[in-house]
C-alpha positions as protocol buffer text, in pm:
chain_id: "A"
residue {
  index: 1
  type: MET
  ca { x: 14781 y: 3163 z: 9919 }
}
residue {
  index: 2
  type: LEU
  ca { x: 14811 y: 2804 z: 10034 }
}
residue {
  index: 3
  type: SER
  ca { x: 14502 y: 2631 z: 10171 }
}
residue {
  index: 4
  type: PHE
  ca { x: 14538 y: 2413 z: 10480 }
}
residue {
  index: 5
  type: GLN
  ca { x: 14576 y: 2097 z: 10271 }
}
residue {
  index: 6
  type: ASP
  ca { x: 14798 y: 2267 z: 10011 }
}
residue {
  index: 7
  type: PHE
  ca { x: 15040 y: 2379 z: 10283 }
}
residue {
  index: 8
  type: PHE
  ca { x: 15120 y: 2020 z: 10378 }
}
residue {
  index: 9
  type: ALA
  ca { x: 15145 y: 1912 z: 10014 }
}
residue {
  index: 10
  type: ALA
  ca { x: 15397 y: 2194 z: 9960 }
}
residue {
  index: 11
  type: CYS
  ca { x: 15610 y: 2067 z: 10250 }
}
residue {
  index: 12
  type: ALA
  ca { x: 15699 y: 1741 z: 10070 }
}
residue {
  index: 13
  type: GLY
  ca { x: 16057 y: 1702 z: 9952 }
}
residue {
  index: 14
  type: THR
  ca { x: 16408 y: 1751 z: 10085 }
}
residue {
  index: 15
  type: TRP
  ca { x: 16496 y: 2072 z: 10268 }
}
residue {
  index: 16
  type: LYS
  ca { x: 16824 y: 2210 z: 10401 }
}
residue {
  index: 17
  type: THR
  ca { x: 16863 y: 2480 z: 10661 }
}
residue {
  index: 18
  type: GLU
  ca { x: 17115 y: 2661 z: 10876 }
}
residue {
  index: 19
  type: ARG
  ca { x: 16976 y: 2775 z: 11208 }
}
residue {
  index: 20
  type: ILE
  ca { x: 17103 y: 3007 z: 11476 }
}
residue {
  index: 21
  type: TYR
  ca { x: 17005 y: 2929 z: 11836 }
}
residue {
  index: 22
  type: HIS
  ca { x: 17026 y: 3185 z: 12116 }
}
residue {
  index: 23
  type: TYR
  ca { x: 17026 y: 3070 z: 12480 }
}
residue {
  index: 24
  type: PRO
  ca { x: 16942 y: 3387 z: 12678 }
}
residue {
  index: 25
  type: LEU
  ca { x: 16994 y: 3235 z: 13024 }
}
residue {
  index: 26
  type: ARG
  ca { x: 17345 y: 3124 z: 12930 }
}
residue {
  index: 27
  type: ALA
  ca { x: 17427 y: 3414 z: 12695 }
}
residue {
  index: 28
  type: GLU
  ca { x: 17533 y: 3162 z: 12429 }
}
residue {
  index: 29
  type: VAL
  ca { x: 17479 y: 3136 z: 12053 }
}
residue {
  index: 30
  type: GLU
  ca { x: 17506 y: 2820 z: 11843 }
}
residue {
  index: 31
  type: ARG
  ca { x: 17462 y: 2731 z: 11475 }
}
residue {
  index: 32
  type: SER
  ca { x: 17338 y: 2404 z: 11333 }
}
residue {
  index: 33
  type: PHE
  ca { x: 17286 y: 2252 z: 10989 }
}
residue {
  index: 34
  type: THR
  ca { x: 16991 y: 2024 z: 10914 }
}
residue {
  index: 35
  type: GLU
  ca { x: 16859 y: 1821 z: 10623 }
}
residue {
  index: 36
  type: PHE
  ca { x: 16490 y: 1727 z: 10633 }
}
residue {
  index: 37
  type: ARG
  ca { x: 16315 y: 1467 z: 10419 }
}
residue {
  index: 38
  type: VAL
  ca { x: 15938 y: 1516 z: 10428 }
}
residue {
  index: 39
  type: ALA
  ca { x: 15663 y: 1293 z: 10287 }
}
residue {
  index: 40
  type: ALA
  ca { x: 15284 y: 1300 z: 10310 }
}
residue {
  index: 41
  type: LEU
  ca { x: 15109 y: 1051 z: 10539 }
}
residue {
  index: 42
  type: ASP
  ca { x: 14903 y: 783 z: 10370 }
}
residue {
  index: 43
  type: GLU
  ca { x: 14558 y: 689 z: 10497 }
}
residue {
  index: 44
  type: ALA
  ca { x: 14681 y: 376 z: 10676 }
}
residue {
  index: 45
  type: VAL
  ca { x: 14932 y: 575 z: 10882 }
}
residue {
  index: 46
  type: LYS
  ca { x: 14670 y: 840 z: 10963 }
}
residue {
  index: 47
  type: ALA
  ca { x: 14435 y: 567 z: 11085 }
}
residue {
  index: 48
  type: GLN
  ca { x: 14711 y: 423 z: 11303 }
}
residue {
  index: 49
  type: ILE
  ca { x: 14779 y: 761 z: 11466 }
}
residue {
  index: 50
  type: LEU
  ca { x: 14409 y: 835 z: 11518 }
}
residue {
  index: 51
  type: SER
  ca { x: 14304 y: 490 z: 11640 }
}
residue {
  index: 52
  type: PRO
  ca { x: 14372 y: 558 z: 12011 }
}
residue {
  index: 53
  type: PHE
  ca { x: 14135 y: 856 z: 11987 }
}
residue {
  index: 54
  type: ALA
  ca { x: 13839 y: 692 z: 11811 }
}
residue {
  index: 55
  type: SER
  ca { x: 13510 y: 842 z: 11925 }
}
residue {
  index: 56
  type: ASP
  ca { x: 13391 y: 516 z: 12083 }
}
residue {
  index: 57
  type: ARG
  ca { x: 13685 y: 502 z: 12323 }
}
residue {
  index: 58
  type: ASP
  ca { x: 13707 y: 634 z: 12678 }
}
residue {
  index: 59
  type: SER
  ca { x: 13975 y: 893 z: 12615 }
}
residue {
  index: 60
  type: ALA
  ca { x: 14064 y: 1247 z: 12718 }
}
residue {
  index: 61
  type: LEU
  ca { x: 14066 y: 1328 z: 12347 }
}
residue {
  index: 62
  type: THR
  ca { x: 13819 y: 1185 z: 12096 }
}
residue {
  index: 63
  type: ILE
  ca { x: 13819 y: 1243 z: 11722 }
}
residue {
  index: 64
  type: ALA
  ca { x: 13514 y: 1225 z: 11495 }
}
residue {
  index: 65
  type: PRO
  ca { x: 13512 y: 937 z: 11242 }
}
residue {
  index: 66
  type: ALA
  ca { x: 13488 y: 1200 z: 10965 }
}
residue {
  index: 67
  type: ALA
  ca { x: 13851 y: 1286 z: 11032 }
}
residue {
  index: 68
  type: LEU
  ca { x: 13933 y: 949 z: 10880 }
}
residue {
  index: 69
  type: ALA
  ca { x: 13651 y: 921 z: 10629 }
}
residue {
  index: 70
  type: THR
  ca { x: 13703 y: 1266 z: 10472 }
}
residue {
  index: 71
  type: THR
  ca { x: 13998 y: 1283 z: 10235 }
}
residue {
  index: 72
  type: ASP
  ca { x: 14268 y: 1517 z: 10366 }
}
residue {
  index: 73
  type: ALA
  ca { x: 14049 y: 1631 z: 10657 }
}
residue {
  index: 74
  type: SER
  ca { x: 14351 y: 1591 z: 10882 }
}
residue {
  index: 75
  type: PRO
  ca { x: 14674 y: 1642 z: 10687 }
}
residue {
  index: 76
  type: GLY
  ca { x: 15018 y: 1567 z: 10818 }
}
residue {
  index: 77
  type: PHE
  ca { x: 15367 y: 1454 z: 10729 }
}
residue {
  index: 78
  type: ALA
  ca { x: 15643 y: 1207 z: 10807 }
}
residue {
  index: 79
  type: ILE
  ca { x: 15983 y: 1366 z: 10873 }
}
residue {
  index: 80
  type: ALA
  ca { x: 16334 y: 1225 z: 10885 }
}
residue {
  index: 81
  type: PHE
  ca { x: 16618 y: 1461 z: 10963 }
}
residue {
  index: 82
  type: GLU
  ca { x: 16986 y: 1480 z: 11050 }
}
residue {
  index: 83
  type: THR
  ca { x: 17128 y: 1779 z: 11237 }
}
residue {
  index: 84
  type: LYS
  ca { x: 17491 y: 1866 z: 11298 }
}
residue {
  index: 85
  type: SER
  ca { x: 17587 y: 2151 z: 11527 }
}
residue {
  index: 86
  type: GLU
  ca { x: 17896 y: 2367 z: 11485 }
}
residue {
  index: 87
  type: THR
  ca { x: 18043 y: 2188 z: 11788 }
}
residue {
  index: 88
  type: GLY
  ca { x: 18016 y: 1854 z: 11603 }
}
residue {
  index: 89
  type: GLU
  ca { x: 17715 y: 1712 z: 11787 }
}
residue {
  index: 90
  type: GLU
  ca { x: 17493 y: 1505 z: 11556 }
}
residue {
  index: 91
  type: VAL
  ca { x: 17124 y: 1417 z: 11605 }
}
residue {
  index: 92
  type: SER
  ca { x: 16898 y: 1205 z: 11382 }
}
residue {
  index: 93
  type: MET
  ca { x: 16525 y: 1149 z: 11425 }
}
residue {
  index: 94
  type: THR
  ca { x: 16214 y: 1032 z: 11245 }
}
residue {
  index: 95
  type: LEU
  ca { x: 15861 y: 1127 z: 11344 }
}
residue {
  index: 96
  type: LYS
  ca { x: 15507 y: 1149 z: 11213 }
}
residue {
  index: 97
  type: ALA
  ca { x: 15268 y: 1438 z: 11284 }
}
residue {
  index: 98
  type: LEU
  ca { x: 14896 y: 1464 z: 11215 }
}
residue {
  index: 99
  type: PHE
  ca { x: 14697 y: 1789 z: 11237 }
}
residue {
  index: 100
  type: VAL
  ca { x: 14331 y: 1760 z: 11338 }
}
residue {
  index: 101
  type: PRO
  ca { x: 14121 y: 2079 z: 11312 }
}
residue {
  index: 102
  type: ASP
  ca { x: 13889 y: 2154 z: 11605 }
}
residue {
  index: 103
  type: THR
  ca { x: 13597 y: 2073 z: 11372 }
}
residue {
  index: 104
  type: TYR
  ca { x: 13682 y: 1705 z: 11415 }
}
residue {
  index: 105
  type: VAL
  ca { x: 13763 y: 1708 z: 11786 }
}
residue {
  index: 106
  type: THR
  ca { x: 13442 y: 1586 z: 11950 }
}
residue {
  index: 107
  type: GLN
  ca { x: 13576 y: 1588 z: 12305 }
}
residue {
  index: 108
  type: SER
  ca { x: 13894 y: 1716 z: 12463 }
}
residue {
  index: 109
  type: ALA
  ca { x: 13990 y: 1692 z: 12827 }
}
residue {
  index: 110
  type: LEU
  ca { x: 14359 y: 1741 z: 12757 }
}
residue {
  index: 111
  type: THR
  ca { x: 14534 y: 1946 z: 13020 }
}
residue {
  index: 112
  type: LEU
  ca { x: 14689 y: 2220 z: 12810 }
}
residue {
  index: 113
  type: PRO
  ca { x: 14804 y: 2531 z: 13000 }
}
residue {
  index: 114
  type: ALA
  ca { x: 14755 y: 2889 z: 12887 }
}
residue {
  index: 115
  type: LEU
  ca { x: 14940 y: 2977 z: 12568 }
}
residue {
  index: 116
  type: PRO
  ca { x: 15259 y: 3183 z: 12589 }
}
residue {
  index: 117
  type: SER
  ca { x: 15235 y: 3531 z: 12443 }
}
residue {
  index: 118
  type: ALA
  ca { x: 15435 y: 3427 z: 12135 }
}
residue {
  index: 119
  type: ALA
  ca { x: 15155 y: 3186 z: 12039 }
}
residue {
  index: 120
  type: ALA
  ca { x: 14859 y: 3414 z: 12112 }
}
residue {
  index: 121
  type: ILE
  ca { x: 14644 y: 3492 z: 11808 }
}
residue {
  index: 122
  type: ALA
  ca { x: 14329 y: 3697 z: 11760 }
}
residue {
  index: 123
  type: PRO
  ca { x: 14021 y: 3492 z: 11662 }
}
residue {
  index: 124
  type: SER
  ca { x: 13951 y: 3499 z: 11290 }
}
residue {
  index: 125
  type: GLU
  ca { x: 13722 y: 3314 z: 11052 }
}
residue {
  index: 126
  type: GLU
  ca { x: 14016 y: 3225 z: 10830 }
}
residue {
  index: 127
  type: VAL
  ca { x: 14240 y: 3085 z: 11104 }
}
residue {
  index: 128
  type: ILE
  ca { x: 14228 y: 2707 z: 11140 }
}
residue {
  index: 129
  type: GLN
  ca { x: 14300 y: 2578 z: 11490 }
}
residue {
  index: 130
  type: GLY
  ca { x: 14318 y: 2232 z: 11634 }
}
residue {
  index: 131
  type: ILE
  ca { x: 14515 y: 1953 z: 11797 }
}
residue {
  index: 132
  type: TYR
  ca { x: 14823 y: 1796 z: 11647 }
}
residue {
  index: 133
  type: LEU
  ca { x: 14946 y: 1450 z: 11734 }
}
residue {
  index: 134
  type: ARG
  ca { x: 15307 y: 1332 z: 11707 }
}
residue {
  index: 135
  type: ASP
  ca { x: 15436 y: 982 z: 11757 }
}
residue {
  index: 136
  type: GLU
  ca { x: 15761 y: 1126 z: 11896 }
}
residue {
  index: 137
  type: GLY
  ca { x: 15862 y: 1453 z: 12061 }
}
residue {
  index: 138
  type: TYR
  ca { x: 16174 y: 1659 z: 11999 }
}
residue {
  index: 139
  type: ALA
  ca { x: 16265 y: 1757 z: 12354 }
}
residue {
  index: 140
  type: GLU
  ca { x: 16130 y: 1443 z: 12525 }
}
residue {
  index: 141
  type: ALA
  ca { x: 16071 y: 1089 z: 12407 }
}
residue {
  index: 142
  type: GLY
  ca { x: 15720 y: 954 z: 12352 }
}
residue {
  index: 143
  type: ALA
  ca { x: 15398 y: 1056 z: 12183 }
}
residue {
  index: 144
  type: ILE
  ca { x: 15301 y: 1421 z: 12212 }
}
residue {
  index: 145
  type: ALA
  ca { x: 14975 y: 1614 z: 12171 }
}
residue {
  index: 146
  type: GLY
  ca { x: 14989 y: 1990 z: 12116 }
}
residue {
  index: 147
  type: GLN
  ca { x: 14796 y: 2279 z: 11966 }
}
residue {
  index: 148
  type: PHE
  ca { x: 14831 y: 2435 z: 11622 }
}
residue {
  index: 149
  type: THR
  ca { x: 14705 y: 2731 z: 11421 }
}
residue {
  index: 150
  type: TYR
  ca { x: 14722 y: 2783 z: 11045 }
}
residue {
  index: 151
  type: GLN
  ca { x: 14685 y: 3124 z: 10881 }
}
residue {
  index: 152
  type: PRO
  ca { x: 14623 y: 3081 z: 10506 }
}
residue {
  index: 153
  type: THR
  ca { x: 14691 y: 3441 z: 10400 }
}
residue {
  index: 154
  type: ARG
  ca { x: 15032 y: 3431 z: 10573 }
}
residue {
  index: 155
  type: GLN
  ca { x: 15092 y: 3065 z: 10478 }
}
residue {
  index: 156
  type: THR
  ca { x: 15203 y: 3009 z: 10837 }
}
residue {
  index: 157
  type: LEU
  ca { x: 15171 y: 2700 z: 11054 }
}
residue {
  index: 158
  type: GLU
  ca { x: 15241 y: 2741 z: 11425 }
}
residue {
  index: 159
  type: MET
  ca { x: 15274 y: 2452 z: 11668 }
}
residue {
  index: 160
  type: THR
  ca { x: 15273 y: 2483 z: 12047 }
}
residue {
  index: 161
  type: THR
  ca { x: 15404 y: 2178 z: 12229 }
}
residue {
  index: 162
  type: TYR
  ca { x: 15381 y: 2124 z: 12605 }
}
residue {
  index: 163
  type: TYR
  ca { x: 15658 y: 1905 z: 12741 }
}
residue {
  index: 164
  type: ARG
  ca { x: 15701 y: 1818 z: 13109 }
}
residue {
  index: 165
  type: ARG
  ca { x: 15968 y: 2083 z: 13163 }
}
residue {
  index: 166
  type: SER
  ca { x: 15927 y: 2319 z: 12869 }
}
residue {
  index: 167
  type: VAL
  ca { x: 15686 y: 2477 z: 12621 }
}
residue {
  index: 168
  type: ALA
  ca { x: 15794 y: 2516 z: 12257 }
}
residue {
  index: 169
  type: VAL
  ca { x: 15635 y: 2748 z: 11998 }
}
residue {
  index: 170
  type: ASP
  ca { x: 15751 y: 2646 z: 11651 }
}
residue {
  index: 171
  type: GLN
  ca { x: 15650 y: 2850 z: 11343 }
}
residue {
  index: 172
  type: MET
  ca { x: 15688 y: 2755 z: 10977 }
}
residue {
  index: 173
  type: ARG
  ca { x: 15608 y: 3011 z: 10705 }
}
residue {
  index: 174
  type: PHE
  ca { x: 15629 y: 2976 z: 10327 }
}
residue {
  index: 175
  type: VAL
  ca { x: 15767 y: 3296 z: 10173 }
}
residue {
  index: 176
  type: ALA
  ca { x: 15827 y: 3136 z: 9832 }
}
residue {
  index: 177
  type: PRO
  ca { x: 15744 y: 2792 z: 9687 }
}
residue {
  index: 178
  type: ASP
  ca { x: 16092 y: 2663 z: 9774 }
}
residue {
  index: 179
  type: MET
  ca { x: 16172 y: 2878 z: 10079 }
}
residue {
  index: 180
  type: ARG
  ca { x: 16043 y: 2877 z: 10435 }
}
residue {
  index: 181
  type: LEU
  ca { x: 16117 y: 3081 z: 10744 }
}
residue {
  index: 182
  type: ARG
  ca { x: 16142 y: 2890 z: 11072 }
}
residue {
  index: 183
  type: THR
  ca { x: 16140 y: 3027 z: 11424 }
}
residue {
  index: 184
  type: ILE
  ca { x: 16120 y: 2853 z: 11759 }
}
residue {
  index: 185
  type: VAL
  ca { x: 16075 y: 2999 z: 12105 }
}
residue {
  index: 186
  type: THR
  ca { x: 16118 y: 2765 z: 12402 }
}
residue {
  index: 187
  type: TYR
  ca { x: 16010 y: 2853 z: 12756 }
}
residue {
  index: 188
  type: GLN
  ca { x: 16050 y: 2698 z: 13097 }
}
residue {
  index: 189
  type: ARG
  ca { x: 15718 y: 2538 z: 13183 }
}
residue {
  index: 190
  type: PRO
  ca { x: 15585 y: 2711 z: 13496 }
}
residue {
  index: 191
  type: ALA
  ca { x: 15470 y: 2510 z: 13795 }
}
residue {
  index: 192
  type: ALA
  ca { x: 15129 y: 2679 z: 13790 }
}
residue {
  index: 193
  type: GLU
  ca { x: 14905 y: 2665 z: 13484 }
}
residue {
  index: 194
  type: THR
  ca { x: 14991 y: 3021 z: 13383 }
}
residue {
  index: 195
  type: PRO
  ca { x: 15139 y: 3148 z: 13056 }
}
residue {
  index: 196
  type: PRO
  ca { x: 15513 y: 3075 z: 13045 }
}
residue {
  index: 197
  type: THR
  ca { x: 15741 y: 3378 z: 13037 }
}
residue {
  index: 198
  type: VAL
  ca { x: 16100 y: 3255 z: 13095 }
}
residue {
  index: 199
  type: ILE
  ca { x: 16262 y: 3205 z: 12753 }
}
residue {
  index: 200
  type: THR
  ca { x: 16538 y: 2944 z: 12737 }
}
residue {
  index: 201
  type: LEU
  ca { x: 16594 y: 2927 z: 12360 }
}
residue {
  index: 202
  type: LEU
  ca { x: 16529 y: 3137 z: 12048 }
}
residue {
  index: 203
  type: GLY
  ca { x: 16595 y: 2977 z: 11709 }
}
residue {
  index: 204
  type: PHE
  ca { x: 16588 y: 3127 z: 11359 }
}
residue {
  index: 205
  type: GLY
  ca { x: 16647 y: 2973 z: 11018 }
}
residue {
  index: 206
  type: VAL
  ca { x: 16573 y: 2980 z: 10646 }
}
residue {
  index: 207
  type: GLU
  ca { x: 16493 y: 2648 z: 10479 }
}
residue {
  index: 208
  type: TYR
  ca { x: 16548 y: 2578 z: 10109 }
}
residue {
  index: 209
  type: ARG
  ca { x: 16390 y: 2295 z: 9912 }
}
residue {
  index: 210
  type: GLN
  ca { x: 16646 y: 2093 z: 9723 }
}
residue {
  index: 211
  type: ALA
  ca { x: 16607 y: 2004 z: 9356 }
}
residue {
  index: 212
  type: ALA
  ca { x: 16477 y: 1651 z: 9302 }
}
């Protein structure tokens, strides 16, 4: 079983995956091939990401100083990836993501709608929940704040991201030290703050760590 901190340490390295994407509204299926390079965030980068949310600032989200002072209190990673679809389309991106457990969130006035059913989870003492911060989004440019849960016994991290036009539920699960399952469910974001129900994309993949 991977602890919260161990999960992120285990993510470091180079990974390759083939994914299958289903677009239900268009009745289309597409494959893509991706290589990820993942590295842990150092303390200076964590401080840079957290600085806009310092507890002495007037912000919709404030983070306790302990999130910086406590080693590995808020783990995360830097990712660089290249994706090529079967149609020949190529996409490259780099981003940094930091995961802050609710324990360190001292105030949150973020407007986050109700979770979609795919992200619903029963309360549990073992489940770690919180806010995650990214310096860049996948579907839309710019910094993004979302919600995450981590289940140690299932070694599963789930991230729910609210974009302006969509809601993405991305799950990453270690099934072996060098193998992960990935799923993503993307919804249309409803006009009202109700749980989204219209699925626009379903993605599935198996990721393999490459030998150093």
